[in-house]
DOLUM-128717 format. One record per atom (N, C-alpha, C): atom name; residue number from 1; residue in one letter; x, y, z. Coordinates in steps of 0.001 Angstrom, whole numbers, plus 524288, in hexadecimal, padded with zeros to 5 digits. Example, Ala and Ser with C-alpha at 12.3 -4.5 7.8 and 13.67 -1.06 7.14 Angstrom:
BEGIN
<'N',1,'a',<83386,7E9C6,81E78>>;
<'CA',1,'a',<8300C,7EE6C,81E78>>;
<'C',1,'a',<83390,7F31C,81E78>>;
<'N',2,'s',<83232,7F736,81BA8>>;
<'CA',2,'s',<83566,7FBDC,81BE4>>;
<'C',2,'s',<83264,8001E,81EBE>>;
end
This chain:
BEGIN
<'N',1,'m',<897BC,15AB1,C5862>>;
<'CA',1,'m',<898B9,156A3,C5C2F>>;
<'C',1,'m',<89D33,15860,C5FAE>>;
<'N',2,'q',<89CA1,157A9,C64A0>>;
<'CA',2,'q',<8A084,15956,C686C>>;
<'C',2,'q',<8A354,15491,C6AAB>>;
<'N',3,'a',<8A869,1550E,C6B43>>;
<'CA',3,'a',<8AB7D,15100,C6DD2>>;
<'C',3,'a',<8AC96,152C3,C7361>>;
<'N',4,'t',<8AD12,14F16,C76DE>>;
<'CA',4,'t',<8ADEF,1505A,C7C62>>;
<'C',4,'t',<8B358,14E8A,C7DFD>>;
<'N',5,'t',<8B63B,151EA,C80AE>>;
<'CA',5,'t',<8BB68,15081,C8297>>;
<'C',5,'t',<8BAEC,14D9B,C87BC>>;
<'N',6,'a',<8BF59,14BE4,C89DD>>;
<'CA',6,'a',<8BF5D,148F4,C8ECE>>;
<'C',6,'a',<8BD88,14C56,C9354>>;
<'N',7,'t',<8BE3F,15173,C92FB>>;
<'CA',7,'t',<8BCA0,154F0,C9738>>;
<'C',7,'t',<8B6E9,15681,C96CD>>;
<'N',8,'g',<8B444,154AA,C92D6>>;
<'CA',8,'g',<8AEC3,155D7,C923C>>;
<'C',8,'g',<8ADA7,15A9C,C8EE8>>;
<'N',9,'q',<8B1A2,15D38,C8CFA>>;
<'CA',9,'q',<8B0DB,161BD,C899C>>;
<'C',9,'q',<8AF9D,15FEA,C8416>>;
<'N',10,'s',<8AC35,162C7,C8182>>;
<'CA',10,'s',<8AAEF,1614F,C7C22>>;
<'C',10,'s',<8AE26,1648D,C7859>>;
<'N',11,'r',<8AF7C,16231,C7404>>;
<'CA',11,'r',<8B267,164C9,C6FE7>>;
<'C',11,'r',<8B02B,162F6,C6AAD>>;
<'N',12,'p',<8B0BA,16601,C6694>>;
<'CA',12,'p',<8AEBA,1644B,C617E>>;
<'C',12,'p',<8B179,15F55,C5FB3>>;
<'N',13,'a',<8AE91,15BD7,C5D5B>>;
<'CA',13,'a',<8B0D6,15702,C5B5E>>;
<'C',13,'a',<8B45B,1583C,C56BE>>;
<'N',14,'t',<8B8D5,155B4,C568D>>;
<'CA',14,'t',<8BC6F,15684,C522C>>;
<'C',14,'t',<8BACC,1531C,C4D9F>>;
<'N',15,'f',<8BC25,154EE,C48DF>>;
<'CA',15,'f',<8BAD8,151E2,C4435>>;
<'C',15,'f',<8BDC9,14CBA,C4439>>;
<'N',16,'t',<8C2B5,14CF6,C4536>>;
<'CA',16,'t',<8C5ED,14848,C4599>>;
<'C',16,'t',<8CAC4,1499F,C48D1>>;
<'N',17,'e',<8CD31,145C6,C4AF2>>;
<'CA',17,'e',<8D1F4,146B4,C4DEB>>;
<'C',17,'e',<8D657,14832,C4A28>>;
<'N',18,'n',<8D9F7,14B4C,C4BFE>>;
<'CA',18,'n',<8DE3D,14D1C,C48A9>>;
<'C',18,'n',<8E18B,148A5,C468B>>;
<'N',19,'k',<8E1F4,14463,C4978>>;
<'CA',19,'k',<8E541,14017,C47A2>>;
<'C',19,'k',<8E2DD,13D50,C42EE>>;
<'N',20,'y',<8DDD3,13E04,C41FF>>;
<'CA',20,'y',<8DB4D,13B99,C3D84>>;
<'C',20,'y',<8DA94,13F5A,C38F3>>;
<'N',21,'l',<8DC41,1442A,C3976>>;
<'CA',21,'l',<8DB5C,1481A,C356E>>;
<'C',21,'l',<8DE2A,146C5,C3058>>;
<'N',22,'i',<8E2FC,14501,C3095>>;
<'CA',22,'i',<8E5ED,143A4,C2BD6>>;
<'C',22,'i',<8E353,13F09,C291A>>;
<'N',23,'t',<8E18C,13B39,C2C0E>>;
<'CA',23,'t',<8DEE1,136BB,C29BC>>;
<'C',23,'t',<8D9D2,13867,C271A>>;
<'N',24,'l',<8D6E6,13BDF,C299B>>;
<'CA',24,'l',<8D20D,13DCF,C2758>>;
<'C',24,'l',<8D30D,140B0,C223B>>;
<'N',25,'v',<8D704,143F8,C221A>>;
<'CA',25,'v',<8D85E,146D1,C1D54>>;
<'C',25,'v',<8DA16,14303,C1910>>;
<'N',26,'f',<8DD1F,13F1C,C1A6E>>;
<'CA',26,'f',<8DEFF,13B42,C16AB>>;
<'C',26,'f',<8DA78,13836,C143F>>;
<'N',27,'v',<8D6FE,13638,C176C>>;
<'CA',27,'v',<8D294,13321,C1577>>;
<'C',27,'v',<8CEEE,13689,C122E>>;
<'N',28,'t',<8CDF6,13B4F,C13E9>>;
<'CA',28,'t',<8CA9F,13EDA,C10F5>>;
<'C',28,'t',<8CCFF,14017,C0BA5>>;
<'N',29,'s',<8D217,140F5,C0B79>>;
<'CA',29,'s',<8D494,1421D,C067A>>;
<'C',29,'s',<8D490,13D5D,C02E6>>;
<'N',30,'l',<8D4E3,138AE,C0512>>;
<'CA',30,'l',<8D4A1,133FC,C01C3>>;
<'C',30,'l',<8CF55,1339A,BFF07>>;
<'N',31,'f',<8CB17,134CB,C01C6>>;
<'CA',31,'f',<8C5F3,134BA,BFF4B>>;
<'C',31,'f',<8C595,138E4,BFB14>>;
<'N',32,'m',<8C7FD,13D6F,BFBF7>>;
<'CA',32,'m',<8C7F3,1418C,BF806>>;
<'C',32,'m',<8CAE5,13FC7,BF322>>;
<'N',33,'f',<8CF83,13D77,BF3D4>>;
<'CA',33,'f',<8D288,13B9D,BEF54>>;
<'C',33,'f',<8CFC2,13728,BEC7F>>;
<'N',34,'w',<8CD08,133D4,BEF66>>;
<'CA',34,'w',<8CA07,12F96,BED11>>;
<'C',34,'w',<8C5B6,131D8,BE99A>>;
<'N',35,'g',<8C30F,135BE,BEB75>>;
<'CA',35,'g',<8BEF6,13849,BE869>>;
<'C',35,'g',<8C119,13AE4,BE38C>>;
<'N',36,'i',<8C5AA,13D62,BE401>>;
<'CA',36,'i',<8C817,13FD7,BDF74>>;
<'C',36,'i',<8C97F,13BB9,BDB63>>;
<'N',37,'a',<8CB9A,13752,BDD18>>;
<'CA',37,'a',<8CD19,1332D,BD96D>>;
<'C',37,'a',<8C858,130FA,BD697>>;
<'N',38,'i',<8C411,13028,BD95B>>;
<'CA',38,'i',<8BF4D,12E29,BD6DD>>;
<'C',38,'i',<8BD33,13216,BD2F4>>;
<'N',39,'t',<8BD4E,13718,BD45A>>;
<'CA',39,'t',<8BB69,13B25,BD0D3>>;
<'C',39,'t',<8BEE5,13BA1,BCC08>>;
<'N',40,'m',<8C3F3,13B1C,BCCC1>>;
<'CA',40,'m',<8C784,13B68,BC845>>;
<'C',40,'m',<8C691,136ED,BC480>>;
<'N',41,'g',<8C527,1325E,BC681>>;
<'CA',41,'g',<8C3F1,12DF9,BC311>>;
<'C',41,'g',<8BF63,12F31,BBF83>>;
<'N',42,'d',<8BB72,131CD,BC18F>>;
<'CA',42,'d',<8B6F0,13348,BBE58>>;
<'C',42,'d',<8B873,13745,BBA32>>;
<'N',43,'v',<8BBA9,13B0E,BBBA8>>;
<'CA',43,'v',<8BD3D,13F23,BB802>>;
<'C',43,'v',<8C0CB,13CF1,BB3BF>>;
<'N',44,'l',<8C46B,13990,BB53F>>;
<'CA',44,'l',<8C81C,13765,BB177>>;
<'C',44,'l',<8C5B2,13347,BADEE>>;
<'N',45,'n',<8C124,13157,BAF50>>;
<'CA',45,'n',<8BEA1,12D39,BAC4B>>;
<'C',45,'n',<8BDDA,12ED6,BA69B>>;
<'N',46,'k',<8BC0D,13393,BA5BB>>;
<'CA',46,'k',<8BB32,13585,BA06D>>;
<'C',46,'k',<8C058,135D0,B9D6A>>;
<'N',47,'h',<8C47B,1376E,B9FFA>>;
<'CA',47,'h',<8C996,137B9,B9D6D>>;
<'C',47,'h',<8CBAD,13248,B9C33>>;
<'N',48,'f',<8CAC1,12E98,B9FA9>>;
<'CA',48,'f',<8CC62,12937,B9EAF>>;
<'C',48,'f',<8C98A,126ED,B99F8>>;
<'N',49,'q',<8C491,12841,B9968>>;
<'CA',49,'q',<8C198,12666,B94DF>>;
<'C',49,'q',<8C434,1282C,B8FD6>>;
<'N',50,'h',<8C5EB,12CF5,B8FBA>>;
<'CA',50,'h',<8C84A,12F1B,B8AFA>>;
<'C',50,'h',<8CDBE,12CD6,B8A0D>>;
<'N',51,'v',<8D113,12CE4,B8E08>>;
<'CA',51,'v',<8D682,12B3C,B8D6B>>;
<'C',51,'v',<8D6F2,12557,B8C7B>>;
<'N',52,'l',<8D3D8,1224C,B8F46>>;
<'CA',52,'l',<8D432,11C95,B8EE2>>;
<'C',52,'l',<8D046,11A45,B8B0F>>;
<'N',53,'s',<8CD54,11DA1,B8867>>;
<'CA',53,'s',<8C95E,11BF5,B8494>>;
<'C',53,'s',<8C568,11833,B8701>>;
<'N',54,'l',<8C372,1199B,B8B81>>;
<'CA',54,'l',<8BF8D,11666,B8E29>>;
<'C',54,'l',<8BA15,1181C,B8C85>>;
<'N',55,'t',<8B69E,11456,B8C01>>;
<'CA',55,'t',<8B125,115AD,B8B16>>;
<'C',55,'t',<8AEAC,1172C,B9048>>;
<'N',56,'k',<8A9FB,11939,B9017>>;
<'CA',56,'k',<8A746,11A9A,B94F9>>;
<'C',56,'k',<8A626,115BF,B9830>>;
<'N',57,'t',<8A527,1115F,B959B>>;
<'CA',57,'t',<8A432,10C74,B9862>>;
<'C',57,'t',<8A919,10AAA,B9B41>>;
<'N',58,'q',<8AD86,10AE1,B9898>>;
<'CA',58,'q',<8B268,10952,B9B24>>;
<'C',58,'q',<8B3B1,10CFB,B9FAF>>;
<'N',59,'s',<8B2A4,111EA,B9EE5>>;
<'CA',59,'s',<8B389,115B3,BA30D>>;
<'C',59,'s',<8AFF5,114A3,BA7BA>>;
<'N',60,'a',<8AB2D,11311,BA69C>>;
<'CA',60,'a',<8A786,111C3,BAACE>>;
<'C',60,'a',<8A971,10D06,BADE5>>;
<'N',61,'f',<8ABE3,10948,BAB3E>>;
<'CA',61,'f',<8AE0C,104BF,BAE02>>;
<'C',61,'f',<8B283,10653,BB1A3>>;
<'N',62,'v',<8B593,10A2D,BB009>>;
<'CA',62,'v',<8B9BC,10C22,BB370>>;
<'C',62,'v',<8B75B,10E7F,BB85B>>;
<'N',63,'q',<8B359,111B5,BB7AF>>;
<'CA',63,'q',<8B0AE,11406,BBC2C>>;
<'C',63,'q',<8AE27,10FCB,BBF91>>;
<'N',64,'f',<8ABDE,10BE6,BBD10>>;
<'CA',64,'f',<8A973,1079B,BBFF8>>;
<'C',64,'f',<8AD84,104AF,BC338>>;
<'N',65,'a',<8B224,103DB,BC106>>;
<'CA',65,'a',<8B642,1011C,BC3E5>>;
<'C',65,'a',<8B7FB,1043E,BC8AC>>;
<'N',66,'i',<8B85D,10965,BC801>>;
<'CA',66,'i',<8BA13,10CAD,BCC5B>>;
<'C',66,'i',<8B608,10C9F,BD0BB>>;
<'N',67,'f',<8B12A,10DAF,BCF66>>;
<'CA',67,'f',<8AD2C,10E0D,BD376>>;
<'C',67,'f',<8AB07,108B8,BD50C>>;
<'N',68,'g',<8AB82,104CD,BD1AC>>;
<'CA',68,'g',<8A9FA,0FF82,BD31C>>;
<'C',68,'g',<8AD80,0FD3E,BD748>>;
<'N',69,'a',<8B253,0FF20,BD779>>;
<'CA',69,'a',<8B5FA,0FD3D,BDB77>>;
<'C',69,'a',<8B420,0FEB5,BE0EE>>;
<'N',70,'y',<8B16E,1031B,BE17D>>;
<'CA',70,'y',<8AF45,1048A,BE698>>;
<'C',70,'y',<8AB58,10076,BE870>>;
<'N',71,'f',<8A81C,0FE9B,BE4D6>>;
<'CA',71,'f',<8A42C,0FAA7,BE63C>>;
<'C',71,'f',<8A6CC,0F567,BE75A>>;
<'N',72,'v',<8AA4F,0F3CE,BE3E5>>;
<'CA',72,'v',<8ACC7,0EEA5,BE476>>;
<'C',72,'v',<8B01F,0EE68,BE965>>;
<'N',73,'m',<8B346,0F254,BEA58>>;
<'CA',73,'m',<8B6B0,0F23D,BEEE2>>;
<'C',73,'m',<8B3F0,0F3D3,BF3EA>>;
<'N',74,'g',<8AF6A,0F64A,BF36A>>;
<'CA',74,'g',<8AC82,0F7C3,BF810>>;
<'C',74,'g',<8AA4B,0F31E,BFAF7>>;
<'N',75,'i',<8A912,0EF00,BF827>>;
<'CA',75,'i',<8A6F0,0EA4B,BFAA8>>;
<'C',75,'i',<8AAF2,0E7B2,BFE4B>>;
<'N',76,'p',<8AFB7,0E671,BFC6D>>;
<'CA',76,'p',<8B374,0E41D,C001D>>;
<'C',76,'p',<8B551,0E800,C0452>>;
<'N',77,'a',<8B573,0ED05,C0304>>;
<'CA',77,'a',<8B739,0F0DA,C06D8>>;
<'C',77,'a',<8B33E,0F16C,C0B40>>;
<'N',78,'g',<8AE45,0F097,C0A0D>>;
<'CA',78,'g',<8AA38,0F115,C0E00>>;
<'C',78,'g',<8A982,0EC36,C1151>>;
<'N',79,'s',<8AC0D,0E80B,C0FE8>>;
<'CA',79,'s',<8AB6C,0E324,C12D5>>;
<'C',79,'s',<8AEAF,0E303,C17AF>>;
end
């Protein structure tokens, strides 16, 4: 896609303006850290079962609470 300047010359379209680059990096890194935290919860689940003497059912309720919050809070957030 080509962008056109005021003089009519075409130039390649930029990905984003430089003033928004820090914001883009910040938001992108937040999604990366969010994904790491969710993945760590899955990995630590087995260790929590052992240390806290949780059954698989109790552990499943912990997972349900974590991911159920996306459904419960998604409804008011989408309104």
